[in-house]
NUZA-249087 format. One line per 10 residues: number of its first residue (from 1); for each residue x, y, z of N, C-alpha, C. Coordinates in Angstrom, 3 decimals, m for minus. Example, Ala and Ser with C-alpha at 12.3 -4.5 7.8 and 13.67 -1.06 7.14 Angstrom:
BEGIN
1	13.190/m5.690/7.800/12.300/m4.500/7.800/13.200/m3.300/7.800  12.850/m2.250/7.080/13.670/m1.060/7.140/12.900/0.030/7.870
//
This chain:
BEGIN
1	m79.889/m21.258/m25.509/m78.465/m22.119/m25.050/m79.254/m22.112/m23.399  m78.979/m23.231/m22.753/m79.106/m23.375/m20.841/m77.851/m22.981/m20.545  m77.727/m23.282/m19.454/m77.024/m22.565/m18.451/m75.406/m22.972/m18.599  m76.160/m24.763/m19.114/m74.889/m25.875/m18.109/m74.244/m26.037/m19.938  m75.168/m25.657/m20.750/m73.969/m26.234/m22.129/m73.391/m24.533/m22.915  m74.049/m23.700/m21.787/m73.093/m22.053/m22.092/m71.906/m22.082/m21.250  m71.656/m23.235/m20.292/m70.970/m22.988/m19.339/m69.912/m23.728/m20.120  m70.564/m25.460/m20.866/m69.521/m25.885/m21.400/m69.067/m25.316/m22.524  m69.534/m24.278/m23.930/m69.172/m23.813/m24.499/m67.995/m22.676/m23.791  m68.175/m22.208/m23.108/m67.182/m21.066/m21.981/m66.052/m21.948/m21.848
11	m66.452/m22.799/m21.512/m65.349/m23.595/m20.326/m64.291/m24.546/m21.452  m64.469/m24.715/m22.803/m64.222/m24.989/m24.154/m62.904/m24.408/m24.844  m63.998/m23.127/m24.935/m63.219/m22.034/m25.577/m61.763/m21.511/m24.926  m62.603/m21.084/m23.819/m60.693/m21.338/m22.718/m59.524/m22.346/m22.700  m59.643/m23.399/m22.519/m59.405/m24.668/m22.957/m58.434/m24.116/m24.014  m59.227/m23.955/m25.743/m58.437/m24.097/m26.888/m57.723/m22.414/m26.585  m58.234/m21.574/m26.088/m57.382/m20.444/m26.116/m56.182/m20.801/m25.394  m56.063/m21.392/m24.251/m54.873/m21.691/m23.829/m53.570/m22.444/m24.200  m54.733/m23.429/m25.186/m53.672/m24.000/m26.130/m53.601/m23.635/m27.320  m53.814/m22.453/m27.792/m53.781/m21.967/m29.170/m52.332/m20.831/m28.884
21	m51.618/m20.852/m28.026/m50.094/m20.549/m27.825/m49.259/m21.525/m28.412  m49.752/m22.438/m27.925/m48.520/m23.781/m28.338/m48.101/m23.612/m29.982  m49.491/m23.385/m30.794/m49.454/m23.227/m32.231/m48.291/m22.259/m32.493  m48.128/m20.442/m32.527/m46.884/m20.042/m32.583/m46.038/m20.349/m32.183  m46.002/m21.083/m30.994/m44.690/m21.542/m30.027/m43.982/m22.185/m30.964  m44.487/m23.819/m31.638/m44.151/m24.086/m32.212/m43.815/m23.875/m33.953  m44.584/m23.337/m34.699/m44.671/m22.212/m36.078/m42.931/m22.053/m35.765  m42.813/m20.497/m34.638/m41.946/m20.211/m34.682/m40.457/m20.460/m33.389  m40.674/m21.559/m33.007/m39.848/m22.132/m32.754/m38.787/m23.182/m33.911  m39.658/m23.484/m34.544/m39.198/m24.372/m35.781/m38.152/m23.667/m37.105
31	m39.104/m22.232/m36.727/m38.637/m21.029/m37.995/m37.472/m20.712/m37.505  m37.647/m19.933/m36.429/m36.400/m18.965/m35.954/m35.878/m19.175/m34.288  m35.979/m19.355/m34.178/m35.676/m20.462/m32.209/m36.454/m19.378/m31.490  m37.639/m19.313/m32.096/m38.843/m18.923/m31.084/m38.645/m18.956/m29.305  m38.881/m18.643/m28.677/m38.687/m17.015/m28.129/m37.487/m16.466/m27.812  m36.855/m17.664/m27.811/m35.015/m17.222/m28.113/m34.989/m15.932/m28.685  m35.119/m15.919/m29.351/m34.789/m15.291/m30.932/m35.343/m13.864/m30.618  m36.037/m13.904/m29.519/m35.884/m12.061/m29.380/m34.961/m11.571/m29.410  m34.354/m12.273/m28.450/m33.241/m11.583/m27.718/m31.836/m11.287/m28.140  m32.251/m12.189/m29.782/m31.050/m11.737/m30.888/m30.361/m10.456/m31.425
41	m29.341/m10.472/m31.070/m28.911/m9.059/m32.091/m30.054/m8.895/m33.276  m29.874/m8.123/m33.820/m30.117/m7.473/m35.655/m29.602/m8.257/m36.008  m28.639/m7.953/m36.532/m27.990/m8.722/m37.114/m27.907/m10.039/m37.647  m28.696/m10.871/m36.487/m28.656/m12.242/m36.226/m30.147/m12.280/m36.367  m30.797/m11.723/m35.976/m32.137/m12.166/m36.433/m32.556/m11.073/m37.135  m32.331/m10.171/m38.316/m33.564/m10.042/m39.650/m33.062/m10.435/m40.244  m31.553/m11.612/m40.839/m31.749/m12.637/m42.150/m32.498/m13.991/m41.335  m32.297/m13.560/m40.439/m33.214/m15.536/m39.701/m34.984/m15.128/m40.050  m35.492/m14.037/m39.972/m36.724/m13.439/m40.239/m36.872/m13.482/m41.516  m35.895/m13.080/m42.971/m35.661/m12.672/m44.057/m36.126/m14.584/m43.909
51	m35.069/m15.568/m43.584/m35.428/m16.385/m45.046/m36.145/m17.414/m44.436  m37.575/m16.934/m43.410/m38.449/m17.234/m42.471/m39.532/m17.045/m42.346  m39.914/m15.471/m43.935/m40.527/m14.926/m43.902/m41.984/m15.359/m44.006  m42.450/m16.992/m44.478/m43.982/m17.208/m44.809/m43.789/m17.610/m42.934  m43.899/m18.887/m42.525/m43.197/m18.727/m41.304/m42.924/m18.121/m40.029  m42.589/m17.001/m40.478/m42.897/m16.035/m39.504/m43.994/m15.132/m39.358  m44.728/m14.550/m40.879/m46.102/m14.056/m40.921/m47.285/m15.461/m40.481  m46.949/m16.559/m40.446/m47.801/m17.587/m40.183/m47.643/m17.462/m38.553  m46.682/m17.586/m37.539/m46.820/m18.016/m36.710/m47.508/m16.745/m35.857  m46.907/m15.804/m36.741/m47.853/m14.164/m35.668/m48.657/m13.851/m35.633
61	m49.448/m14.817/m37.546/m50.837/m13.827/m37.580/m51.573/m15.317/m36.702  m51.277/m16.520/m36.347/m51.851/m17.364/m35.292/m51.232/m16.538/m34.034  m50.414/m16.105/m33.591/m50.077/m14.983/m32.398/m51.435/m13.866/m31.936  m51.847/m13.164/m32.974/m52.012/m12.400/m33.607/m53.955/m12.601/m32.860  m53.960/m13.442/m33.311/m55.496/m14.444/m33.090/m55.514/m14.315/m32.042  m54.475/m15.465/m31.235/m54.790/m15.460/m29.896/m54.801/m14.970/m29.279  m54.468/m13.472/m29.461/m53.885/m11.929/m28.693/m55.489/m11.660/m28.417  m55.943/m11.369/m29.642/m57.066/m10.516/m29.982/m58.956/m10.951/m29.398  m58.329/m12.633/m29.338/m59.069/m13.643/m28.780/m59.308/m13.173/m27.273  m58.179/m12.708/m26.336/m58.428/m12.407/m25.089/m59.654/m11.449/m24.449
71	m59.846/m10.661/m25.188/m60.913/m9.539/m25.403/m62.514/m10.390/m25.784  m62.746/m11.886/m26.068/m63.762/m12.054/m25.640/m63.670/m13.182/m24.797  m62.673/m13.735/m24.478/m61.784/m14.672/m23.471/m62.113/m14.947/m21.870  m61.939/m12.995/m21.734/m61.947/m12.273/m20.851/m62.773/m11.955/m20.180  m63.973/m10.962/m20.565/m65.032/m11.154/m20.495/m65.927/m12.142/m20.206  m65.704/m13.629/m20.772/m66.375/m14.761/m20.812/m66.341/m15.380/m19.481  m65.078/m15.452/m18.361/m64.862/m15.761/m17.438/m64.825/m14.854/m16.571  m64.934/m13.439/m16.324/m65.761/m13.050/m15.208/m67.086/m13.029/m15.524  m67.551/m13.341/m16.138/m69.677/m13.389/m16.427/m69.433/m14.560/m16.153  m68.653/m15.600/m16.215/m69.191/m17.233/m15.842/m68.904/m16.967/m14.228
81	m67.993/m16.199/m13.233/m67.191/m16.201/m12.322/m68.295/m15.749/m11.559  m69.696/m14.483/m11.961/m70.562/m13.980/m11.083/m71.510/m14.464/m10.837  m71.496/m15.777/m11.230/m72.394/m17.679/m11.216/m73.823/m16.547/m10.902  m74.887/m16.890/m10.002/m76.186/m17.215/m10.041/m76.788/m15.201/m10.080  m75.744/m14.698/m9.608/m76.512/m12.924/m9.211/m75.280/m12.480/m10.352  m76.161/m11.892/m11.439/m75.341/m11.232/m12.901/m75.146/m9.875/m13.062  m75.304/m9.115/m11.926/m75.731/m8.189/m11.467/m73.762/m7.229/m11.780  m73.447/m6.489/m12.673/m72.955/m6.384/m13.579/m72.419/m4.683/m12.569  m71.201/m5.202/m11.218/m70.455/m4.064/m10.563/m69.283/m3.546/m11.800  m68.757/m2.349/m10.714/m67.566/m1.813/m11.222/m66.242/m2.942/m11.078
91	m66.637/m3.557/m10.556/m65.095/m5.028/m10.460/m65.258/m5.414/m11.355  m66.559/m6.419/m12.199/m66.735/m6.734/m13.893/m66.577/m5.690/m14.329  m66.597/m4.527/m14.844/m66.161/m3.530/m15.543/m64.475/m3.081/m15.724  m63.847/m3.221/m14.194/m62.847/m3.435/m14.433/m61.986/m4.302/m14.739  m62.650/m5.307/m14.628/m61.856/m6.883/m15.177/m62.859/m6.649/m16.859  m63.547/m5.723/m17.619/m63.884/m5.929/m19.337/m63.222/m4.725/m19.968  m62.721/m4.162/m18.848/m62.094/m2.921/m19.689/m60.325/m3.410/m19.367  m60.145/m4.037/m18.513/m58.460/m4.317/m18.415/m58.238/m4.954/m19.515  m59.281/m6.004/m19.638/m58.514/m7.328/m20.944/m58.481/m6.316/m22.398  m60.015/m5.758/m22.075/m59.920/m5.638/m23.018/m58.563/m4.311/m23.893
101	m58.365/m3.727/m22.772/m56.516/m2.876/m23.504/m55.656/m3.728/m23.788  m55.601/m5.043/m22.574/m54.407/m5.620/m22.949/m54.880/m5.980/m24.073  m56.090/m7.094/m24.762/m56.008/m7.428/m26.676/m55.101/m6.509/m27.069  m55.423/m5.615/m27.131/m55.125/m4.127/m27.723/m53.652/m3.718/m27.563  m53.326/m3.734/m26.473/m51.690/m3.642/m26.022/m50.828/m5.144/m26.854  m51.247/m6.010/m26.449/m51.012/m7.158/m26.942/m51.125/m7.465/m28.208  m51.547/m6.233/m29.050/m52.147/m7.004/m30.396/m51.259/m6.047/m31.149  m50.985/m4.695/m30.519/m49.970/m3.720/m30.170/m48.771/m4.374/m30.949  m48.209/m5.096/m29.853/m46.984/m5.106/m29.615/m45.854/m6.621/m30.593  m47.423/m7.433/m31.268/m47.527/m8.594/m31.910/m47.260/m7.933/m33.229
111	m47.650/m7.221/m34.192/m47.698/m6.188/m35.005/m46.224/m5.396/m35.908  m45.785/m5.622/m35.106/m44.615/m4.857/m35.320/m43.656/m6.321/m36.028  m44.070/m7.271/m35.908/m42.991/m8.827/m36.479/m43.880/m8.224/m37.673  m45.076/m8.462/m37.610/m45.991/m8.506/m39.214/m45.717/m7.401/m39.681  m45.839/m6.264/m39.150/m44.881/m4.922/m40.195/m44.054/m4.297/m40.293  m43.162/m3.405/m39.586/m41.778/m3.478/m39.417/m40.598/m3.974/m40.024  m40.572/m5.033/m38.458/m39.725/m5.913/m38.414/m39.207/m6.844/m40.005  m40.604/m7.760/m40.529/m40.189/m7.733/m41.668/m40.482/m7.233/m42.825  m40.034/m5.827/m42.552/m39.884/m4.620/m43.934/m39.085/m4.730/m43.825  m38.253/m4.333/m41.913/m36.428/m4.098/m42.344/m35.556/m5.334/m42.422
121	m36.681/m6.518/m42.440/m35.517/m8.091/m42.684/m35.547/m8.152/m44.078  m36.324/m7.482/m44.806/m36.596/m7.910/m46.617/m35.554/m6.856/m47.144  m35.203/m5.548/m46.601/m34.005/m4.539/m47.315/m33.074/m4.769/m45.705  m32.993/m5.892/m45.787/m32.025/m5.535/m44.983/m30.362/m6.116/m45.244  m30.675/m7.184/m45.913/m29.515/m8.044/m46.964/m28.792/m7.063/m48.264  m29.744/m6.080/m48.780/m29.696/m5.537/m49.471/m29.220/m3.848/m49.831  m28.739/m4.283/m48.415/m28.529/m2.616/m47.854/m27.211/m2.157/m47.690  m26.521/m1.354/m48.521/m24.938/m1.700/m47.803/m24.347/m1.410/m46.358  m23.281/m1.114/m45.804/m22.774/m1.552/m44.626/m23.033/m0.520/m43.515  m23.750/1.094/m43.828/m23.838/2.156/m43.214/m25.658/1.329/m43.134
131	m26.342/1.585/m44.070/m27.836/0.921/m44.083/m28.162/0.193/m43.505  m27.397/m1.444/m43.078/m27.597/m1.942/m42.294/m27.400/m1.633/m40.914  m26.621/m0.735/m40.438/m26.313/m0.130/m39.260/m27.518/0.772/m38.710  m28.142/1.481/m39.593/m29.357/1.970/m39.178/m30.399/0.678/m39.002  m30.394/0.684/m40.089/m31.708/m0.402/m39.896/m31.974/m1.766/m38.438  m30.609/m1.736/m38.299/m30.426/m2.346/m36.824/m30.572/m1.941/m36.074  m30.391/m0.399/m35.777/m30.789/0.349/m34.891/m32.280/0.736/m34.511  m32.739/0.687/m35.924/m34.401/0.771/m36.277/m34.982/m0.352/m35.354  m34.833/m2.290/m35.746/m34.990/m3.102/m35.628/m35.220/m2.758/m33.668  m33.774/m2.299/m33.334/m33.744/m2.030/m32.259/m34.596/m1.624/m31.455
141	m34.603/m0.253/m31.811/m35.960/1.068/m31.337/m37.630/m0.207/m31.370  m37.832/m0.427/m32.970/m38.709/m0.917/m33.103/m38.956/m2.239/m31.657  m38.037/m2.856/m31.561/m38.229/m4.255/m30.772/m38.789/m3.674/m29.367  m37.802/m2.828/m28.797/m37.620/m2.810/m27.476/m38.824/m1.649/m27.077  m39.779/m0.913/m27.753/m40.782/m0.213/m27.919/m41.790/m1.161/m28.065  m41.281/m2.443/m28.754/m43.024/m3.027/m28.485/m43.008/m3.880/m28.255  m41.746/m4.301/m27.624/m41.429/m5.526/m26.390/m42.012/m5.089/m24.856  m42.101/m3.772/m25.127/m42.875/m2.260/m24.167/m43.960/m2.966/m23.819  m44.513/m2.280/m24.953/m46.206/m2.656/m24.934/m46.911/m3.575/m24.924  m46.697/m4.933/m25.468/m47.386/m6.033/m25.658/m46.714/m7.001/m24.750
151	m45.464/m6.757/m24.220/m45.015/m7.786/m22.901/m45.808/m7.414/m21.635  m45.101/m5.587/m21.378/m44.890/m5.376/m20.510/m46.385/m4.480/m19.793  m46.418/m3.859/m21.079/m48.272/m3.068/m20.250/m49.244/m4.066/m20.415  m48.968/m4.728/m21.903/m50.358/m5.973/m22.564/m50.419/m6.987/m21.013  m49.590/m7.690/m21.180/m49.680/m9.243/m20.517/m49.168/m8.574/m18.737  m47.826/m7.945/m18.621/m47.405/m7.970/m17.606/m48.312/m6.478/m16.252  m49.047/m5.650/m17.125/m49.694/m4.893/m15.676/m51.454/m5.099/m15.903  m51.554/m4.902/m17.701/m52.899/m4.825/m17.777/m53.962/m6.593/m17.315  m52.950/m7.924/m17.835/m53.578/m9.268/m18.025/m53.558/m8.801/m15.943  m52.849/m8.583/m15.535/m51.882/m9.002/m14.127/m53.666/m8.511/m13.222
161	m54.291/m6.841/m13.868/m55.129/m6.382/m13.044/m56.434/m7.528/m13.610  m57.196/m7.883/m14.845/m57.768/m8.268/m14.879/m57.545/m9.240/m14.358  m56.729/m10.417/m14.089/m56.311/m11.679/m13.450/m57.140/m11.068/m11.447  m56.528/m10.271/m10.739/m56.681/m10.126/m9.768/m58.549/m9.680/m9.946  m59.154/m8.805/m10.380/m60.553/m8.222/m10.782/m61.224/m9.573/m11.090  m60.836/m10.565/m11.477/m61.804/m11.420/m11.782/m61.518/m13.010/m10.760  m60.232/m12.574/m9.893/m59.724/m14.010/m8.976/m61.496/m13.231/m7.387  m60.857/m11.464/m7.183/m61.679/m10.892/m6.553/m63.366/m10.734/m6.686  m64.042/m11.123/m7.506/m65.183/m11.755/m8.550/m65.214/m13.245/m8.556  m64.205/m14.349/m8.455/m64.643/m15.619/m8.386/m64.918/m15.711/m6.504
171	m64.160/m15.182/m5.920/m63.697/m14.903/m4.073/m65.614/m14.706/m3.726  m66.097/m13.870/m4.713/m67.377/m13.386/m3.373/m67.956/m13.274/m4.379  m68.537/m14.439/m4.960/m69.981/m14.779/m5.674/m69.429/m16.699/m5.605  m70.674/m17.366/m6.786/m70.617/m18.507/m6.824/m70.516/m19.437/m8.169  m70.174/m18.362/m8.296/m69.703/m18.973/m10.102/m69.062/m20.320/m10.453  m67.077/m20.295/m9.587/m66.446/m21.132/m9.625/m65.913/m21.570/m8.448  m65.404/m22.442/m8.722/m64.821/m22.332/m6.707/m64.348/m21.798/m6.066  m63.801/m21.410/m5.079/m63.151/m20.298/m4.305/m61.668/m20.713/m4.667  m61.092/m21.792/m4.933/m59.946/m22.363/m4.672/m59.014/m21.838/m6.097  m59.746/m21.200/m7.615/m59.253/m21.196/m8.851/m59.518/m19.438/m8.050
181	m60.100/m18.860/m7.768/m59.675/m17.311/m6.682/m58.340/m17.194/m5.992  m58.582/m18.240/m5.098/m57.093/m17.992/m4.324/m55.684/m18.174/m5.708  m56.199/m18.904/m6.297/m54.564/m19.625/m7.222/m54.353/m18.245/m8.243  m55.656/m17.705/m8.546/m55.791/m16.711/m9.884/m54.739/m15.491/m8.563  m55.308/m15.172/m7.749/m54.016/m13.982/m6.193/m52.632/m14.465/m6.281  m52.155/m16.238/m6.628/m51.045/m16.817/m6.581/m50.060/m16.185/m7.660  m51.023/m16.248/m8.794/m50.334/m16.787/m10.085/m50.200/m15.098/m10.784  m50.862/m14.412/m10.156/m50.818/m12.219/m10.718/m49.168/m11.958/m9.621  m48.454/m11.995/m9.039/m47.679/m11.667/m8.527/m46.483/m12.453/m9.790  m46.424/m13.890/m9.926/m45.636/m14.716/m11.108/m45.698/m14.200/m12.191
191	m46.740/m13.354/m12.393/m47.131/m12.692/m14.454/m46.297/m11.461/m14.274  m46.425/m11.035/m13.686/m46.161/m9.461/m13.196/m44.382/m9.422/m12.942  m44.428/m10.384/m12.814/m42.820/m10.334/m13.245/m42.045/m10.060/m13.789  m42.337/m10.178/m15.266/m41.717/m9.646/m15.846/m41.164/m7.483/m16.091  m42.085/m7.723/m15.330/m42.111/m5.654/m14.675/m40.417/m4.756/m14.316  m39.829/m5.911/m13.547/m38.364/m5.986/m12.771/m37.275/m5.771/m14.127  m38.132/m6.051/m15.566/m37.136/m5.554/m16.021/m37.210/m4.361/m16.604  m37.975/m3.491/m16.528/m37.703/m1.919/m16.467/m36.517/m1.681/m15.090  m36.259/m2.393/m14.537/m35.278/m1.955/m13.654/m34.329/m2.513/m13.366  m33.691/m3.285/m14.652/m32.691/m3.861/m15.099/m32.491/m4.571/m14.387
201	m33.502/m5.599/m13.742/m33.387/m6.911/m13.023/m33.693/m7.848/m14.160  m33.630/m9.024/m14.046/m33.854/m10.402/m14.309/m35.763/m11.093/m14.237  m36.124/m11.142/m14.948/m37.376/m12.745/m14.685/m37.796/m13.477/m16.045  m38.602/m14.487/m15.080/m38.302/m15.521/m16.517/m39.922/m15.625/m16.928  m39.971/m14.660/m18.423/m40.989/m14.703/m19.431/m41.518/m15.971/m19.418  m41.074/m17.201/m20.017/m40.751/m19.001/m19.684/m41.994/m19.073/m18.185  m41.704/m18.489/m17.152/m42.583/m18.903/m15.980/m44.201/m18.013/m16.080  m43.640/m17.268/m16.512/m45.061/m15.578/m15.746/m45.869/m16.869/m17.152  m45.511/m16.568/m18.388/m46.185/m17.530/m19.604/m47.002/m18.473/m18.977  m46.097/m19.262/m18.601/m46.850/m20.538/m18.159/m47.380/m20.369/m16.574
211	m47.056/m20.047/m15.845/m48.530/m19.783/m14.751/m49.847/m19.319/m15.009  m50.023/m18.736/m16.321/m51.368/m17.908/m16.118/m51.827/m19.171/m16.915  m51.084/m19.638/m18.331/m52.378/m20.959/m18.858/m52.359/m22.027/m17.703  m51.517/m22.040/m16.906/m52.092/m23.185/m16.398/m53.480/m22.858/m15.203  m53.432/m21.705/m15.023/m54.554/m21.262/m14.531/m55.531/m20.996/m15.508  m55.777/m21.156/m16.912/m56.827/m21.198/m17.700/m56.881/m22.605/m18.101  m56.021/m22.804/m17.764/m56.549/m25.353/m18.440/m57.552/m25.178/m17.085  m56.619/m25.215/m15.489/m57.353/m25.049/m14.355/m58.962/m25.016/m14.895  m59.485/m23.190/m15.109/m60.752/m22.821/m15.253/m61.856/m23.474/m16.073  m60.819/m23.703/m17.454/m61.406/m23.645/m18.331/m62.206/m25.744/m18.164
221	m61.853/m26.348/m17.724/m61.691/m27.665/m17.063/m62.291/m27.629/m15.857  m62.705/m26.958/m15.513/m63.426/m26.779/m14.177/m64.927/m26.311/m14.607  m64.547/m25.829/m15.770/m65.934/m24.924/m16.428/m66.943/m25.933/m17.020  m65.643/m27.260/m17.410/m66.332/m28.420/m17.948/m67.119/m29.430/m17.606  m66.086/m29.151/m15.950/m66.727/m30.353/m15.690/m67.806/m30.205/m14.735  m68.093/m28.376/m13.961/m69.038/m28.358/m13.995/m69.988/m28.156/m14.830  m69.972/m27.728/m15.916/m71.329/m28.199/m16.490/m72.113/m29.721/m17.524  m71.097/m30.544/m17.104/m71.074/m32.042/m16.734/m72.231/m32.660/m15.632  m71.522/m31.602/m15.204/m72.270/m31.884/m13.266/m73.559/m31.314/m13.352  m74.200/m30.159/m13.982/m75.064/m29.683/m13.805/m75.860/m30.177/m14.650
231	m75.768/m30.879/m16.033/m76.515/m31.073/m17.108/m77.120/m32.540/m16.555  m76.258/m33.729/m15.562/m76.594/m34.835/m14.730/m77.469/m34.342/m13.593  m77.335/m33.831/m12.843/m78.477/m33.358/m11.763/m79.943/m32.228/m12.478
//
């Protein structure tokens, strides 16, 4: 595969990855009012999950696929950013390590909805009042712990580290326009903002998520445009 074709393929995959998030958003949004349902009390969330088990499994299954795909997409973006000098240095290795760890943390956070939460939802309705209180407590713990691993560690910390590393690679090499590197450094603190929740402050998950996906769309389409330009020349 020549360089322009590989650049086109990678750019297309980046765009697909950015767009893939909207699939679980549509499925889970229609089924359980996601992502607002993430903040529902267990007494409200568990019956809702039980009533829509099929859609919940489908939506979170796609979300799991999206999360694991970062382990492919993240290193690919870093590789393209190296440009003509494909020497693998500490910054590239750091970027790859961070995004692979991020994909794992994201996956762990999502699997809670495909295992523990669905199991609890299936048993919640038939439980005694005392049993329901126990299930609600377990769901709260599972949701808080899984959310911390997936959203805080996986997205807000590890993905931010990857984005900073990739942005620096872009700025130091000729693989992608420098503006994407500067844009990545601007997006990084926005993406990291949900960490504030650990200290009792409010942050917008929507804005944080939107910022990184806008950057991904811009990066993917830029790669595709560069591929067509190089092919034409």
